[in-house]
Structure formats: structure tokens, C-alpha cells
Steps between C-alpha positions, in 0.01 A plus 500: 500500500276275711389627844728360775353242735767516770739755647791314338344539155423866568857571611646313203292703254624823655859368528491527881648256754253221575555529878230735636721696742780537246251614237356755742846639570576516128197720428560722801260370768622569853212381713429318825447124443120508510485797265753329270281192480189702425670710232630193321155344525349790307637348179201373300581142403296333228211659315345785706129533572339767278432826683147566637261701282592819687872427480757460776487830683340663803179326593546225238739216574508123462274283717653222711300197610526125560236318298214667695625351828539711816843662508706421809820660623497802270791741531564786260840670531591828330874557449577864422797552265432865407362763740120511480380861505163667454394834650141376527584176680449142381419151618574136434172311506443125516150479350340162555169331422312224685333198335146523365395234753525730804191612690347848488650563846862438394755736348480483120798726428802561723762773462830513694696825464833661582469873429755782498397866547727786602778297658277249678436133423169357619297180467131452438248228419177547306266201494168516318183305569292425189263788582769765559532793255835535314664753735342403831626163629345354814844426645775760469762501780821696450810612684854641474805303385802732499615857440787546254752781482396602148187525286592194291559132562874455438659235284590197709177503701283191511127493579292187551140399559431149631158342548433233759220248537397263780688173458196318640267657244483294183319787327805726514330807648743792530531573872799737519743711300857610573656816358881523507749772401875434470725800441795526261741387774308177556335617825144381557289795611209434739268257321129465554323164529129579472251244634180576312265398781691705758457802274124453480421248226243235594611138467201442271628771262841346439550344158770335289644658189550320171661767283679832538710766331757752628464866398720807548245784492374808684475491880118489515170670419515405129811718452692482172858610573818561302816335631818692417733204556496140616596148399552158652357152509195332648543145632185289544505190722237251615485150649338373180614556143387831352388548141505834318206619288385820331142490634317406818387133516126434470491337845549841667231681697573846357256764619693793352792511257697233683790744512534859617353844438841668534744541211854620414757507223667184635591220260543125547709247311374194317487162674493136402184301581655266758401311705754577770487563875726805448477739206620855455448804285688826439325834543583856400329817379405649166604859432 
């Protein structure tokens, strides 16, 4: 059987209705519209990109980029379809790399994080200058997001990280990030727009990013944690078309691993190469 190249072909091969919402109902999805869209988008259409050398788990995921051009309008949305639980805590990290053409005074690697420990969600940013050691970024603001009623993120929750740049800056320097949490009833909890300069970054340190990956790993400090449950989808969006690869592009200015020091028993689904301005990927855990 040839790999499907459209949802219609995929549905036909599985003898499902070719209408997306009808197909979702047939296989038991009962999700809010945005979660429905993201779940259906997790279907890998066409030939998938081979997994990275370290596989598709923990600190190793696909790399998204746009032909070495600065990425504009990045939003990563995590739709939770099974309670995510881990007694040690965990985090979703958007790990990004700047172009090799930046100066020695600009951020070479940028990390945007939503972490969950105890029953508290928090945000943080870790941006590294080229001379920074691996666990000591020059810029590391952080703050609270929300307190939940349990020690897990329930199914139906949605988390998102959006990166903003100055529309008057042709270089695409990242100037702000917004962290959003939506609960299982569709209520938006207090969200946090973070202006990097207002939190202490110098204008001369700001830099664009040209590639990134999303990782579900330990909450920090190089922790390797074991998740006891969790599943959902990750939706990636940008103003330009994204391509999916299994290694970092050579135009990156990687000073460390280009990813993260944390790890977990999370797993990620395979993806097609694109290009597309919206792509998605399922995630789960290995037991």
C-alpha cells in the first residue's frame, strides 16, 4: 500500500468517512474544534522523514526550519488528550538556534519553556550568548503561569508558546514571547506576554532564530524524568513554510547541543518533510 498523500486517501485506506469531522466522530474523538483540527493533522501524509540518530524521544525530536531564513510568527501549541503525570515534574521546551551570522554579543541559542512541578505551571526563558556555559545562560527570566487542582495536566488542556519579532526589523530578532494556558473547559487562564527588553535583555543581544525543536523533558537542571502517563499533539505554525529535518541545518550558530540537557521517556510521532506553514505531530510516552 502506498503512503497516503491527502486526508481523503488516508481515510479511504482505513475505510473511514472522508469528511474530517465525521471521521473523527467515527473513531471516537470528542474534542473542541481546535483540538480536533490538531489531532487530525497528526496523520503523517506521504513518506515520513527518517528519525534523528537518537530517535524520536525525550531530548531528540525533529528540527523545523525555513531554508535558513529567520522564522517569523512561530507558535507551538500542545493539545493534551491524556493526563500528563510525572512525580518529578516536566517541561515543554521550545529549543531554538540563531543563525551563524550573528555577532558575539547576540543570543546564539534561545529556550522558551512551560514547566509543571507539584501542581504549578510556570514559564521561563533561557538565552545563551556564544560565551555562556551550557547551564548558565546570560538571560533567564521566569515567572508563574497557573496553579492546578491536581498534580497532573488534565486531558483537554492546551498550552502554547508564541514568539514575536519587531515588524520593522527585517532581521527578525525575537523581541517577545507569550505563554498561554487554556483549561479543559475552554477557559483561557492568565497568559503572560514577556517583552525581552523589559525583562532585562539588551537590544543588542536580541537575535532571530532559524531552526527549533519542541521537547517534553524534565523541568530543569539536566533532569531525566519518567512520565507515568501523557499523550496529545503538538501543532507548529509560522508565517513562512516550515520544513522538517532530522538534524540541525549547517547555517545554525550552535554553541552547545542545539537542544536541551533535560530528558524524559516521552515519544514523538513521525512527520512528513513539508513545506507547510502548519504541521503537527503526536506525542506520548514509552513504558
